C-alpha positions in Angstrom: 236.2 43.0 237.6 239.2 42.1 236.0 241.8 45.2 236.5 244.4 46.2 233.7 247.8 45.9 234.2 250.3 47.6 233.0 253.3 46.1 230.8 256.4 45.9 231.8 258.3 48.6 228.6 254.5 49.9 227.7 251.1 48.4 227.7 248.5 47.1 229.6 245.9 44.3 229.1 243.6 43.1 231.8 244.8 39.9 233.6 245.8 39.5 237.0 249.5 40.1 236.8 251.9 41.3 233.9 254.1 38.3 233.0 256.5 39.5 230.1 255.8 36.7 228.4 252.0 37.3 228.0 252.6 41.0 227.2 255.4 40.1 224.4 252.9 38.1 222.5 249.8 40.9 223.0 252.2 43.1 221.7 253.5 41.2 218.4 249.9 39.9 218.0 248.9 43.9 217.8 251.4 44.9 215.9 250.8 41.6 213.3 247.4 43.0 213.0 247.9 46.0 211.4 250.8 44.6 209.3 248.4 42.0 207.8 246.4 44.4 206.4 248.9 46.9 205.6 251.9 46.9 203.8 254.3 49.2 202.0 254.9 49.1 198.0 257.3 50.5 196.5 256.0 52.8 193.4 256.7 56.0 190.7 256.7 58.5 193.6 258.3 56.6 195.8 257.0 53.7 198.9 253.6 54.4 200.2 251.4 52.1 202.5 248.8 50.6 201.3 245.8 48.0 202.1 247.6 44.5 201.5 246.8 43.0 198.2 245.1 45.8 196.9 245.3 49.0 194.9 244.3 51.2 197.6 246.2 53.3 199.3 246.5 54.6 203.3 246.0 58.1 202.0 242.9 57.4 199.9 241.3 55.6 203.1 242.6 58.9 204.7 240.9 61.3 202.3 237.7 59.4 201.8 237.1 59.3 205.8 238.9 62.5 206.8 238.3 65.0 204.0 235.7 63.6 202.2 233.0 63.0 205.4 233.0 58.7 203.9 232.2 56.3 206.9 234.1 53.0 207.2 230.9 51.4 205.6 230.2 54.0 202.3 234.2 53.2 202.1 233.6 49.4 202.1 230.7 49.5 199.7 232.5 51.4 197.3 235.4 49.3 197.5 234.4 46.1 197.8 237.4 44.8 197.4 238.7 46.0 200.9 236.8 44.9 204.6 236.0 47.1 207.6 239.5 45.5 209.0 241.2 46.9 206.5 240.0 50.5 206.7 240.4 50.2 210.4 243.9 49.3 210.2 244.5 51.5 207.7 242.9 54.6 209.9 244.9 53.4 212.6 248.4 53.1 210.7 247.6 56.7 209.4 247.1 57.7 213.3 250.5 56.2 214.2 252.4 58.1 211.0 250.0 61.5 210.7 252.8 63.6 209.8 254.1 60.9 207.2 251.0 60.1 205.7 249.8 63.9 205.0 253.3 64.8 203.8 252.5 61.9 200.8 248.8 63.5 200.4 250.6 67.0 200.1 253.1 65.6 197.4 251.1 64.0 195.5 248.9 67.3 195.5 251.7 69.5 194.6 252.6 66.8 191.9 249.0 66.9 190.1 249.1 70.9 190.6 252.4 70.8 188.3 251.5 68.3 186.4 248.2 70.3 185.5 250.3 74.0 185.0 253.0 71.7 182.5 250.3 70.0 180.3 247.5 71.7 178.9 244.3 70.1 177.3 243.7 71.1 173.5 240.2 72.3 175.3 241.8 74.0 177.5 244.4 76.2 175.4 241.4 76.6 173.0 239.5 78.9 175.4 242.7 80.7 176.8 243.3 81.8 173.4 239.6 82.6 172.4 239.2 80.1 169.1 236.7 78.3 168.4 235.2 75.7 166.1 
């Protein structure tokens, strides 16, 4: 059985010795895995993390997974332009940046609520005033 070795500066890996060069390579490789799947995209509501190469935001995956109870497989089946690695990387990004993602979700919810208050549709207007055709 291989031992788990602590890396200088944090982290660990399974090997016989904590060679700082090996630790640096592993740390960089692990960081690159997330960057390969998640990118920050500027948008009308500010920069948001997205699944790389798609319009799907990390917060969308979080909502589907955490709030709607969808499994990663179900998310991929519903959105075939992404794969399981994308979903898991997005969730890993969420857990590393939970406060920011939760803020983005709340900010979007507030924007939608304000938009709905400010833009009443014709049917809603008719129902509000009791008029019918």
